N, C-alpha and C positions, 0 to 999 in steps of 0.2 A: 504494500500500500504506500501511497505517497503522502509524506508528512509535510513536505515543502514543495513549492512550485519548482524549485531547482531539481528535486527528486524526479518529478514528472518529466521535466525538460531533458534531464540526463537519459532517462529511459527512452523518451521520444527520439532523441538523437541517435541512440544505439539502434533502435528498431528501424529508423529511417534509413540508416546505412544498409541494413539487411534488405529492406524493401527496395531500395534504389538498385542494389546489385541484381535483383530479380527483374525489375522493370528495364534496366539497361540491357538485359539479355534478350529482350523481345525483338522479334522481327515483324515487319508488316504482314508477311505471309502467316506467321504464327497466330496473329490476332483472330483469325477465322476458325481456329481449332475449337471443336465442341466435344462435350462428353457424349451427348446424344443429339439426334437431329433437331428436337425442339428446344434444346437447352441453350443457355447463354454461351456466347463465345468467350474465349480467353480475353479478347479485347474488351468486350462488354463488362466482364468481371473486373478487370484491371481499371478500366475507366470509371466504373461504379465506385470502387473504394477510393480512388484518387479524388473524384469530384464530391464524394460524400463527406470528406473531412471538414471542409468549411461549413457545410450545412449542419453537420453533427455538432460542431463546437459552437456555432452561432445559436443553435437551439438551446444550448445550456449556458449561454452567457459570455462566450468569447467571440468577439467580433473579428471575423476573418473574411476577406473578400471571396465571394463565390467564384467558381470557375465558370467562364462563359461556355456556351454550347455544350451542355452536359449530355444532350441527347444523341449526338453523333460521335461515334468512336473515331478519334483521329489516328494518325500514323503512330507507330510505336515510339518514335523519338519524341513526339509531342506528349505522349502519356508520361514517359520518363522525365522529360523536362518540366512538365506541369507538377508532377509529384515533388521534384526537387524544389521548385518555387513555393509550393504550398507548405512543405516541411519547414522551410526557412521562415515563412510568414507566421506559421503556428508558434514557433519558438519566440519570435519577436512579439506577437500578440500576448502571449502568456507573460513574458517579462514586463510588458507595459500595462496589462489590464488586470492581472491577478495577484493576490497576496496569499500567503500561507494559510491565513485564517479562512479564506474563501473556499479552500479545499475541504474544509470540515462542514460547510453548509450543506443542508439536505434539500433535494429537489425530487420531483416525481419524474422518473425516467422509465419509459417503457412499462408504465403501470405500477412501478415499485418506488418506494422511498429509497433514495440512494444519496450518498455523499458525493460531492463534486469529484473527489479523488477516485471514487469507485466508477463514476461516470467516465472519467478520463481513461481509467484502466480499460473500460469497455471499448473505447475507441481503438486502443492499441490491440486488443483482442480481436476486434472486428477486422482490422487490417491484416493481422496474422492469419486469421481464418481464411480470408480471400487470397492472401499470399500463398498459402498452402494449395488452394485450388489452382492457382495460376501455375505453380511449379509442376503439378500433375499434368496439366494441359501442355506445358512446355515440353515435358518428357514425351508426351504423345505426338507433339509436333516435331520431334527430333532435335530439340535444342539442348544445349548443355545447361545443367542446373548448377547455380552457384551454391557454395556452402552457406548454410544459414546458421543453425545452432550446432552444427558439426559438419563434417565432410559429406558431400553428396557422393554418389557413385563415382563421378569424375574426380572429385577431390581425393577419395581413397586411392584411386588409380594413380593420380599424380604423386601421392605419398609412397607409392610402391607397395600398397597393401591391397589384398583381395577384399573387395567390399563385403561387409557382413550380409548374410541373407536375412 
């Protein structure tokens, strides 16, 4: 749990680095990868969580500029670049707009009473959830998967280790 705004920002920055590695590995062709014919594409999932960040934070009291054109999935480079810009803006907004005491305040979030610290943790979990979906679709699209919380199959191979089953 986050006791200070700096605690949250530190985790935000760490998670943003991991997410950026994933988004930087996307290609325009991979954005069309689907799990099943009616399912969302890799591009739609990635663009959803990138554009959702300002909406989520604004809903809970952190003013962050919305991403324009949320409905059309752009090229892979724009998804990655937009995430980079949004991540920096989130850090700046939290430094300027929030205090440690505000993290303890309770709001209604998704039908539950939650502290702002818990709400912010939910945002990171939301991104991690979709980041996992994206990496599976990247694998299906034939892309290399970056190491996230440990080596990917490719990471183990670079280390000269047979990937665990």
